[in-house]
N, CA, C, O and the ligand as a Tripos MOL2 file, in Angstrom:
@<TRIPOS>MOLECULE
protein
  241   239    61     0     0
PROTEIN
NO_CHARGES

@<TRIPOS>ATOM
      1 N          23.8640   13.7450  -16.0520 N.3       1 MET1
      2 CA         23.5130   13.6810  -17.4100 C.3       1 MET1
      3 C          22.1510   13.8220  -17.7930 C.2       1 MET1
      4 O          21.8060   14.5100  -18.7540 O.2       1 MET1
      5 N          21.3660   13.1860  -17.0630 N.am      2 SER2
      6 CA         19.9140   13.1930  -17.3580 C.3       2 SER2
      7 C          19.4150   14.5070  -16.9320 C.2       2 SER2
      8 O          19.9120   15.1400  -16.0000 O.2       2 SER2
      9 N          18.2900   14.9500  -17.7320 N.am      3 LYS3
     10 CA         17.5110   16.0970  -17.3530 C.3       3 LYS3
     11 C          18.4700   17.2410  -17.1610 C.2       3 LYS3
     12 O          18.2390   18.0180  -16.2340 O.2       3 LYS3
     13 N          19.5520   17.4400  -17.9550 N.am      4 SER4
     14 CA         20.4590   18.5750  -17.7500 C.3       4 SER4
     15 C          19.7600   19.9180  -18.3530 C.2       4 SER4
     16 O          20.3030   21.0190  -18.2560 O.2       4 SER4
     17 N          18.5840   19.7300  -18.9460 N.am      5 HIS5
     18 CA         17.8880   20.9010  -19.5040 C.3       5 HIS5
     19 C          16.5950   21.2170  -18.7730 C.2       5 HIS5
     20 O          15.7250   21.9360  -19.2640 O.2       5 HIS5
     21 N          16.5100   20.6540  -17.5960 N.am      6 ARG6
     22 CA         15.2250   20.8290  -16.9540 C.3       6 ARG6
     23 C          15.4980   21.1480  -15.4860 C.2       6 ARG6
     24 O          16.5940   20.8890  -14.9880 O.2       6 ARG6
     25 N          14.5060   21.7090  -14.7920 N.am      7 GLY7
     26 CA         14.3610   21.7680  -13.3090 C.3       7 GLY7
     27 C          15.5170   22.4890  -12.6750 C.2       7 GLY7
     28 O          15.9890   23.4820  -13.2290 O.2       7 GLY7
     29 N          15.9830   22.0480  -11.5700 N.am      8 LYS8
     30 CA         17.0230   22.7240  -10.7580 C.3       8 LYS8
     31 C          18.2300   23.0460  -11.5260 C.2       8 LYS8
     32 O          18.9160   24.0400  -11.2870 O.2       8 LYS8
     33 N          18.5030   22.1290  -12.5250 N.am      9 GLY9
     34 CA         19.8600   22.3420  -13.2550 C.3       9 GLY9
     35 C          19.8800   23.5800  -14.0490 C.2       9 GLY9
     36 O          20.9760   24.0350  -14.3760 O.2       9 GLY9
     37 N          18.9240   24.1080  -14.3570 N.am     10 ILE10
     38 CA         18.9200   25.3350  -15.2690 C.3      10 ILE10
     39 C          18.6960   26.6010  -14.4560 C.2      10 ILE10
     40 O          18.6190   27.6840  -15.0380 O.2      10 ILE10
     41 N          18.5970   26.5160  -13.2330 N.am     11 ARG11
     42 CA         18.3000   27.6670  -12.4110 C.3      11 ARG11
     43 C          19.5790   28.5940  -12.3010 C.2      11 ARG11
     44 O          19.5080   29.8180  -12.1900 O.2      11 ARG11
     45 N          20.6300   27.9450  -12.3400 N.am     12 SER12
     46 CA         21.9990   28.6370  -12.3190 C.3      12 SER12
     47 C          22.4170   29.3640  -13.5290 C.2      12 SER12
     48 O          23.3590   30.1570  -13.5330 O.2      12 SER12
     49 N          21.6390   29.0540  -14.6370 N.am     13 LEU13
     50 CA         21.9570   29.6830  -15.8740 C.3      13 LEU13
     51 C          21.3590   31.1650  -15.8630 C.2      13 LEU13
     52 O          20.5210   31.5560  -15.0500 O.2      13 LEU13
     53 N          21.8850   31.8860  -16.8310 N.am     14 VAL14
     54 CA         21.4090   33.3020  -16.8620 C.3      14 VAL14
     55 C          20.0120   33.4120  -17.1170 C.2      14 VAL14
     56 O          19.4960   32.8580  -18.0880 O.2      14 VAL14
     57 N          19.3430   34.1320  -16.2570 N.am     15 ASN15
     58 CA         17.8430   34.3980  -16.3500 C.3      15 ASN15
     59 C          17.2010   33.0150  -16.2460 C.2      15 ASN15
     60 O          16.1340   32.7840  -16.8140 O.2      15 ASN15
     61 N          17.8310   32.1110  -15.5380 N.am     16 ARG16
     62 CA         17.1990   30.8510  -15.3970 C.3      16 ARG16
     63 C          16.9940   29.9940  -16.6980 C.2      16 ARG16
     64 O          16.1390   29.1140  -16.8050 O.2      16 ARG16
     65 N          17.8230   30.3360  -17.6010 N.am     17 GLY17
     66 CA         17.8110   29.6070  -18.9540 C.3      17 GLY17
     67 C          16.8340   30.1550  -19.8070 C.2      17 GLY17
     68 O          16.5210   29.5650  -20.8410 O.2      17 GLY17
     69 N          16.3070   31.2570  -19.4680 N.am     18 ARG18
     70 CA         15.3620   31.9320  -20.4370 C.3      18 ARG18
     71 C          16.0670   33.0920  -21.1270 C.2      18 ARG18
     72 O          16.9840   33.7430  -20.6270 O.2      18 ARG18
     73 N          15.5160   33.2840  -22.3760 N.am     19 GLY19
     74 CA         16.1130   34.4100  -23.1700 C.3      19 GLY19
     75 C          15.4480   34.3690  -24.4830 C.2      19 GLY19
     76 O          14.3930   33.7610  -24.6590 O.2      19 GLY19
     77 N          16.1520   35.1060  -25.5280 N.am     20 THR20
     78 CA         15.6430   35.1080  -26.7950 C.3      20 THR20
     79 C          16.3300   34.0730  -27.5150 C.2      20 THR20
     80 O          17.5420   33.9310  -27.3580 O.2      20 THR20
     81 N          15.5520   33.2040  -28.4290 N.am     21 CYS21
     82 CA         16.0630   32.1990  -29.1820 C.3      21 CYS21
     83 C          16.7900   32.7240  -30.3310 C.2      21 CYS21
     84 O          16.2530   33.5560  -31.0640 O.2      21 CYS21
     85 N          18.0840   32.2590  -30.5620 N.am     22 GLY22
     86 CA         18.7600   32.7500  -31.6560 C.3      22 GLY22
     87 C          18.3060   32.4810  -33.2060 C.2      22 GLY22
     88 O          18.8010   33.0410  -34.1850 O.2      22 GLY22
     89 N          17.3770   31.6150  -33.2200 N.am     23 ARG23
     90 CA         16.9270   31.1500  -34.5210 C.3      23 ARG23
     91 C          15.4520   31.6480  -34.7410 C.2      23 ARG23
     92 O          15.2400   32.2750  -35.7790 O.2      23 ARG23
     93 N          14.4990   31.4510  -33.9420 N.am     24 CYS24
     94 CA         13.1420   31.7650  -34.0550 C.3      24 CYS24
     95 C          12.8820   33.1000  -33.4870 C.2      24 CYS24
     96 O          11.8150   33.6420  -33.7710 O.2      24 CYS24
     97 N          13.7450   33.7070  -32.7030 N.am     25 LYS25
     98 CA         13.7000   35.0260  -32.0820 C.3      25 LYS25
     99 C          12.5150   35.1060  -31.0830 C.2      25 LYS25
    100 O          12.0310   36.1830  -30.7370 O.2      25 LYS25
    101 N          12.1050   33.9750  -30.6690 N.am     26 LYS26
    102 CA         10.9610   34.0410  -29.6560 C.3      26 LYS26
    103 C          11.5450   34.5060  -28.3700 C.2      26 LYS26
    104 O          12.6460   34.0950  -28.0050 O.2      26 LYS26
    105 N          10.8250   35.3740  -27.6480 N.am     27 GLU27
    106 CA         11.3110   36.0040  -26.4450 C.3      27 GLU27
    107 C          10.9650   35.2560  -25.2050 C.2      27 GLU27
    108 O           9.9440   34.5680  -25.2150 O.2      27 GLU27
    109 N          11.7060   35.3190  -24.1400 N.am     28 ASN28
    110 CA         11.4020   34.7270  -22.9520 C.3      28 ASN28
    111 C          10.9820   33.2060  -22.9310 C.2      28 ASN28
    112 O          10.1220   32.7100  -22.2040 O.2      28 ASN28
    113 N          11.7160   32.6000  -23.8200 N.am     29 ILE29
    114 CA         11.7260   31.1320  -23.9370 C.3      29 ILE29
    115 C          12.9800   30.5410  -23.4650 C.2      29 ILE29
    116 O          14.0370   31.1720  -23.4840 O.2      29 ILE29
    117 N          12.8780   29.3530  -23.0460 N.am     30 LYS30
    118 CA         14.0110   28.7100  -22.4410 C.3      30 LYS30
    119 C          14.9960   28.3690  -23.6910 C.2      30 LYS30
    120 O          14.6380   27.6670  -24.6370 O.2      30 LYS30
    121 N          16.2010   28.9210  -23.5770 N.am     31 VAL31
    122 CA         17.1570   28.6430  -24.6400 C.3      31 VAL31
    123 C          18.2710   27.7910  -23.9700 C.2      31 VAL31
    124 O          19.1660   28.2950  -23.2910 O.2      31 VAL31
    125 N          18.1570   26.5700  -24.1940 N.am     32 LEU32
    126 CA         18.9860   25.5600  -23.4240 C.3      32 LEU32
    127 C          20.0100   24.8220  -24.3520 C.2      32 LEU32
    128 O          20.7740   23.9900  -23.8640 O.2      32 LEU32
    129 N          20.0290   25.1100  -25.6420 N.am     33 TYR33
    130 CA         20.8520   24.4110  -26.5190 C.3      33 TYR33
    131 C          21.7260   25.3870  -27.4140 C.2      33 TYR33
    132 O          21.2190   26.3780  -27.9400 O.2      33 TYR33
    133 N          23.0060   25.0720  -27.5540 N.am     34 GLU34
    134 CA         23.8860   25.8750  -28.3850 C.3      34 GLU34
    135 C          24.0570   25.2560  -29.6780 C.2      34 GLU34
    136 O          24.2490   24.0490  -29.8240 O.2      34 GLU34
    137 N          23.9830   26.1110  -30.6260 N.am     35 HIS35
    138 CA         24.2230   25.6950  -32.0070 C.3      35 HIS35
    139 C          25.0210   26.6780  -32.7660 C.2      35 HIS35
    140 O          25.0330   27.8540  -32.4040 O.2      35 HIS35
    141 N          25.7080   26.2630  -33.8260 N.am     36 GLU36
    142 CA         26.3070   27.3290  -34.6780 C.3      36 GLU36
    143 C          25.3390   27.6400  -35.7780 C.2      36 GLU36
    144 O          24.9410   26.7300  -36.5050 O.2      36 GLU36
    145 N          24.9180   28.9430  -35.9480 N.am     37 ILE37
    146 CA         24.1530   29.4700  -37.0420 C.3      37 ILE37
    147 C          24.8870   30.4650  -37.6920 C.2      37 ILE37
    148 O          25.3050   31.4720  -37.1200 O.2      37 ILE37
    149 N          25.0730   30.1770  -39.0120 N.am     38 ASP38
    150 CA         25.7850   31.1170  -39.9200 C.3      38 ASP38
    151 C          27.3280   31.4020  -39.3700 C.2      38 ASP38
    152 O          27.9380   32.4550  -39.5530 O.2      38 ASP38
    153 N          27.7940   30.3180  -38.7060 N.am     39 GLY39
    154 CA         29.1480   30.4460  -38.3160 C.3      39 GLY39
    155 C          29.2710   31.0680  -36.8420 C.2      39 GLY39
    156 O          30.3570   31.1400  -36.2670 O.2      39 GLY39
    157 N          28.0750   31.5060  -36.2850 N.am     40 GLN40
    158 CA         28.1420   32.0450  -34.9790 C.3      40 GLN40
    159 C          27.4910   31.1090  -33.9920 C.2      40 GLN40
    160 O          26.5450   30.4000  -34.3390 O.2      40 GLN40
    161 N          27.9770   31.0940  -32.7760 N.am     41 LYS41
    162 CA         27.3360   30.3680  -31.7560 C.3      41 LYS41
    163 C          26.0560   31.0580  -31.3140 C.2      41 LYS41
    164 O          25.9980   32.2690  -31.1000 O.2      41 LYS41
    165 N          25.0740   30.2540  -31.1950 N.am     42 ALA42
    166 CA         23.8110   30.9150  -30.7540 C.3      42 ALA42
    167 C          23.0900   29.9260  -29.8140 C.2      42 ALA42
    168 O          23.2630   28.7110  -29.9060 O.2      42 ALA42
    169 N          22.3050   30.4760  -28.9410 N.am     43 THR43
    170 CA         21.5380   29.5580  -28.0370 C.3      43 THR43
    171 C          20.0890   29.4880  -28.6060 C.2      43 THR43
    172 O          19.5100   30.5020  -28.9980 O.2      43 THR43
    173 N          19.5670   28.3330  -28.6320 N.am     44 VAL44
    174 CA         18.2030   28.2350  -29.2490 C.3      44 VAL44
    175 C          17.2390   27.3800  -28.3820 C.2      44 VAL44
    176 O          17.6570   26.6760  -27.4630 O.2      44 VAL44
    177 N          16.0240   27.4690  -28.6930 N.am     45 CYS45
    178 CA         15.0580   26.8550  -27.8130 C.3      45 CYS45
    179 C          14.9140   25.3920  -28.3570 C.2      45 CYS45
    180 O          15.4740   25.0220  -29.3880 O.2      45 CYS45
    181 N          14.1510   24.6220  -27.6130 N.am     46 LYS46
    182 CA         14.2280   23.1520  -27.9240 C.3      46 LYS46
    183 C          13.5010   22.8200  -29.3250 C.2      46 LYS46
    184 O          13.7820   21.8070  -29.9670 O.2      46 LYS46
    185 N          12.6040   23.7050  -29.7140 N.am     47 PHE47
    186 CA         12.0200   23.5260  -31.0130 C.3      47 PHE47
    187 C          12.9580   23.6800  -32.0980 C.2      47 PHE47
    188 O          12.9110   22.9310  -33.0740 O.2      47 PHE47
    189 N          13.8880   24.6940  -31.9760 N.am     48 CYS48
    190 CA         14.8150   24.9740  -32.9900 C.3      48 CYS48
    191 C          15.9060   23.8440  -32.8890 C.2      48 CYS48
    192 O          16.3760   23.3340  -33.9060 O.2      48 CYS48
    193 N          16.2920   23.4720  -31.6090 N.am     49 ASN49
    194 CA         17.1560   22.3640  -31.4870 C.3      49 ASN49
    195 C          16.7560   21.1130  -32.3290 C.2      49 ASN49
    196 O          17.5450   20.5290  -33.0720 O.2      49 ASN49
    197 N          15.5400   20.7840  -32.1520 N.am     50 ALA50
    198 CA         14.9640   19.7490  -32.8160 C.3      50 ALA50
    199 C          14.9910   19.8430  -34.3490 C.2      50 ALA50
    200 O          15.2900   18.8750  -35.0480 O.2      50 ALA50
    201 N          14.6710   21.0360  -34.8370 N.am     51 ALA51
    202 CA         14.6370   21.4070  -36.2370 C.3      51 ALA51
    203 C          16.0510   21.2500  -36.8230 C.2      51 ALA51
    204 O          16.2380   20.6850  -37.9010 O.2      51 ALA51
    205 N          17.0290   21.7640  -36.0840 N.am     52 ILE52
    206 CA         18.4370   21.8630  -36.5290 C.3      52 ILE52
    207 C          18.8900   20.3150  -36.5890 C.2      52 ILE52
    208 O          19.5560   19.8930  -37.5340 O.2      52 ILE52
    209 N          18.5390   19.6160  -35.6660 N.am     53 LYS53
    210 CA         18.8860   18.0890  -35.6330 C.3      53 LYS53
    211 C          18.3180   17.4890  -36.9340 C.2      53 LYS53
    212 O          18.9580   16.6640  -37.5860 O.2      53 LYS53
    213 N          17.1550   17.9060  -37.2740 N.am     54 ASN54
    214 CA         16.5400   17.3270  -38.4700 C.3      54 ASN54
    215 C          17.0680   17.9070  -39.7930 C.2      54 ASN54
    216 O          16.5220   17.6040  -40.8530 O.2      54 ASN54
    217 N          18.0810   18.7040  -39.7470 N.am     55 GLY55
    218 CA         18.6700   19.2350  -40.8330 C.3      55 GLY55
    219 C          17.9110   20.4610  -41.4750 C.2      55 GLY55
    220 O          18.0010   20.7100  -42.6770 O.2      55 GLY55
    221 N          17.2350   21.1340  -40.6880 N.am     56 LYS56
    222 CA         16.5040   22.3240  -41.1860 C.3      56 LYS56
    223 C          17.0090   23.5840  -40.6500 C.2      56 LYS56
    224 O          16.2710   24.5200  -40.3430 O.2      56 LYS56
    225 N          18.2730   23.5900  -40.5440 N.am     57 ALA57
    226 CA         18.9470   24.8270  -39.9610 C.3      57 ALA57
    227 C          18.6290   26.0840  -40.8240 C.2      57 ALA57
    228 O          18.5830   27.1960  -40.2970 O.2      57 ALA57
    229 N          18.4110   25.9010  -42.1410 N.am     58 ALA58
    230 CA         18.4040   27.1020  -42.9920 C.3      58 ALA58
    231 C          16.9850   27.7460  -42.9120 C.2      58 ALA58
    232 O          16.8030   28.9540  -43.0650 O.2      58 ALA58
    233 N          16.0180   26.8640  -42.6640 N.am     59 ALA59
    234 CA         14.6230   27.4130  -42.5950 C.3      59 ALA59
    235 C          14.3010   27.9940  -41.2640 C.2      59 ALA59
    236 O          14.6790   27.3910  -40.2590 O.2      59 ALA59
    237 N          13.6090   29.1580  -41.1570 N.am     60 VAL60
    238 CA         13.1910   29.6640  -39.8450 C.3      60 VAL60
    239 C          11.7360   29.6330  -39.7440 C.2      60 VAL60
    240 O          11.1800   30.0180  -38.7160 O.2      60 VAL60
    241 ZN         13.7220   28.7990  -31.3950 Zn       61 ZN61
@<TRIPOS>BOND
     1     1     2 1
     2     2     3 1
     3     3     4 2
     4     3     5 am
     5     5     6 1
     6     6     7 1
     7     7     8 2
     8     7     9 am
     9     9    10 1
    10    10    11 1
    11    11    12 2
    12    11    13 am
    13    13    14 1
    14    14    15 1
    15    15    16 2
    16    15    17 am
    17    17    18 1
    18    18    19 1
    19    19    20 2
    20    19    21 am
    21    21    22 1
    22    22    23 1
    23    23    24 2
    24    23    25 am
    25    25    26 1
    26    26    27 1
    27    27    28 2
    28    27    29 am
    29    29    30 1
    30    30    31 1
    31    31    32 2
    32    31    33 am
    33    33    34 1
    34    34    35 1
    35    35    36 2
    36    35    37 am
    37    37    38 1
    38    38    39 1
    39    39    40 2
    40    39    41 am
    41    41    42 1
    42    42    43 1
    43    43    44 2
    44    43    45 am
    45    45    46 1
    46    46    47 1
    47    47    48 2
    48    47    49 am
    49    49    50 1
    50    50    51 1
    51    51    52 2
    52    51    53 am
    53    53    54 1
    54    54    55 1
    55    55    56 2
    56    55    57 am
    57    57    58 1
    58    58    59 1
    59    59    60 2
    60    59    61 am
    61    61    62 1
    62    62    63 1
    63    63    64 2
    64    63    65 am
    65    65    66 1
    66    66    67 1
    67    67    68 2
    68    67    69 am
    69    69    70 1
    70    70    71 1
    71    71    72 2
    72    71    73 am
    73    73    74 1
    74    74    75 1
    75    75    76 2
    76    75    77 am
    77    77    78 1
    78    78    79 1
    79    79    80 2
    80    79    81 am
    81    81    82 1
    82    82    83 1
    83    83    84 2
    84    83    85 am
    85    85    86 1
    86    86    87 1
    87    87    88 2
    88    87    89 am
    89    89    90 1
    90    90    91 1
    91    91    92 2
    92    91    93 am
    93    93    94 1
    94    94    95 1
    95    95    96 2
    96    95    97 am
    97    97    98 1
    98    98    99 1
    99    99   100 2
   100    99   101 am
   101   101   102 1
   102   102   103 1
   103   103   104 2
   104   103   105 am
   105   105   106 1
   106   106   107 1
   107   107   108 2
   108   107   109 am
   109   109   110 1
   110   110   111 1
   111   111   112 2
   112   111   113 am
   113   113   114 1
   114   114   115 1
   115   115   116 2
   116   115   117 am
   117   117   118 1
   118   118   119 1
   119   119   120 2
   120   119   121 am
   121   121   122 1
   122   122   123 1
   123   123   124 2
   124   123   125 am
   125   125   126 1
   126   126   127 1
   127   127   128 2
   128   127   129 am
   129   129   130 1
   130   130   131 1
   131   131   132 2
   132   131   133 am
   133   133   134 1
   134   134   135 1
   135   135   136 2
   136   135   137 am
   137   137   138 1
   138   138   139 1
   139   139   140 2
   140   139   141 am
   141   141   142 1
   142   142   143 1
   143   143   144 2
   144   143   145 am
   145   145   146 1
   146   146   147 1
   147   147   148 2
   148   147   149 am
   149   149   150 1
   150   150   151 1
   151   151   152 2
   152   151   153 am
   153   153   154 1
   154   154   155 1
   155   155   156 2
   156   155   157 am
   157   157   158 1
   158   158   159 1
   159   159   160 2
   160   159   161 am
   161   161   162 1
   162   162   163 1
   163   163   164 2
   164   163   165 am
   165   165   166 1
   166   166   167 1
   167   167   168 2
   168   167   169 am
   169   169   170 1
   170   170   171 1
   171   171   172 2
   172   171   173 am
   173   173   174 1
   174   174   175 1
   175   175   176 2
   176   175   177 am
   177   177   178 1
   178   178   179 1
   179   179   180 2
   180   179   181 am
   181   181   182 1
   182   182   183 1
   183   183   184 2
   184   183   185 am
   185   185   186 1
   186   186   187 1
   187   187   188 2
   188   187   189 am
   189   189   190 1
   190   190   191 1
   191   191   192 2
   192   191   193 am
   193   193   194 1
   194   194   195 1
   195   195   196 2
   196   195   197 am
   197   197   198 1
   198   198   199 1
   199   199   200 2
   200   199   201 am
   201   201   202 1
   202   202   203 1
   203   203   204 2
   204   203   205 am
   205   205   206 1
   206   206   207 1
   207   207   208 2
   208   207   209 am
   209   209   210 1
   210   210   211 1
   211   211   212 2
   212   211   213 am
   213   213   214 1
   214   214   215 1
   215   215   216 2
   216   215   217 am
   217   217   218 1
   218   218   219 1
   219   219   220 2
   220   219   221 am
   221   221   222 1
   222   222   223 1
   223   223   224 2
   224   223   225 am
   225   225   226 1
   226   226   227 1
   227   227   228 2
   228   227   229 am
   229   229   230 1
   230   230   231 1
   231   231   232 2
   232   231   233 am
   233   233   234 1
   234   234   235 1
   235   235   236 2
   236   235   237 am
   237   237   238 1
   238   238   239 1
   239   239   240 2
@<TRIPOS>SUBSTRUCTURE
     1 MET1         2 RESIDUE 1 A MET
     2 SER2         6 RESIDUE 1 A SER
     3 LYS3        10 RESIDUE 1 A LYS
     4 SER4        14 RESIDUE 1 A SER
     5 HIS5        18 RESIDUE 1 A HIS
     6 ARG6        22 RESIDUE 1 A ARG
     7 GLY7        26 RESIDUE 1 A GLY
     8 LYS8        30 RESIDUE 1 A LYS
     9 GLY9        34 RESIDUE 1 A GLY
    10 ILE10       38 RESIDUE 1 A ILE
    11 ARG11       42 RESIDUE 1 A ARG
    12 SER12       46 RESIDUE 1 A SER
    13 LEU13       50 RESIDUE 1 A LEU
    14 VAL14       54 RESIDUE 1 A VAL
    15 ASN15       58 RESIDUE 1 A ASN
    16 ARG16       62 RESIDUE 1 A ARG
    17 GLY17       66 RESIDUE 1 A GLY
    18 ARG18       70 RESIDUE 1 A ARG
    19 GLY19       74 RESIDUE 1 A GLY
    20 THR20       78 RESIDUE 1 A THR
    21 CYS21       82 RESIDUE 1 A CYS
    22 GLY22       86 RESIDUE 1 A GLY
    23 ARG23       90 RESIDUE 1 A ARG
    24 CYS24       94 RESIDUE 1 A CYS
    25 LYS25       98 RESIDUE 1 A LYS
    26 LYS26      102 RESIDUE 1 A LYS
    27 GLU27      106 RESIDUE 1 A GLU
    28 ASN28      110 RESIDUE 1 A ASN
    29 ILE29      114 RESIDUE 1 A ILE
    30 LYS30      118 RESIDUE 1 A LYS
    31 VAL31      122 RESIDUE 1 A VAL
    32 LEU32      126 RESIDUE 1 A LEU
    33 TYR33      130 RESIDUE 1 A TYR
    34 GLU34      134 RESIDUE 1 A GLU
    35 HIS35      138 RESIDUE 1 A HIS
    36 GLU36      142 RESIDUE 1 A GLU
    37 ILE37      146 RESIDUE 1 A ILE
    38 ASP38      150 RESIDUE 1 A ASP
    39 GLY39      154 RESIDUE 1 A GLY
    40 GLN40      158 RESIDUE 1 A GLN
    41 LYS41      162 RESIDUE 1 A LYS
    42 ALA42      166 RESIDUE 1 A ALA
    43 THR43      170 RESIDUE 1 A THR
    44 VAL44      174 RESIDUE 1 A VAL
    45 CYS45      178 RESIDUE 1 A CYS
    46 LYS46      182 RESIDUE 1 A LYS
    47 PHE47      186 RESIDUE 1 A PHE
    48 CYS48      190 RESIDUE 1 A CYS
    49 ASN49      194 RESIDUE 1 A ASN
    50 ALA50      198 RESIDUE 1 A ALA
    51 ALA51      202 RESIDUE 1 A ALA
    52 ILE52      206 RESIDUE 1 A ILE
    53 LYS53      210 RESIDUE 1 A LYS
    54 ASN54      214 RESIDUE 1 A ASN
    55 GLY55      218 RESIDUE 1 A GLY
    56 LYS56      222 RESIDUE 1 A LYS
    57 ALA57      226 RESIDUE 1 A ALA
    58 ALA58      230 RESIDUE 1 A ALA
    59 ALA59      234 RESIDUE 1 A ALA
    60 VAL60      238 RESIDUE 1 A VAL
    61 ZN61       241 GROUP 0 **** ****
């Protein structure tokens, strides 16, 4: 449960957890969190994950 988004645990993910964030479109960033954006499942980086948690899903 702990550190599920860090270290060895993310090596098995596609591209070792790196990709393009579905919200801020940053490239080659670790996208470890899944969120629904405009009704679509998207993977987002930790910054966007925090922003969405804070209820700022609409703002980019
Ligand atoms: Zn992002």
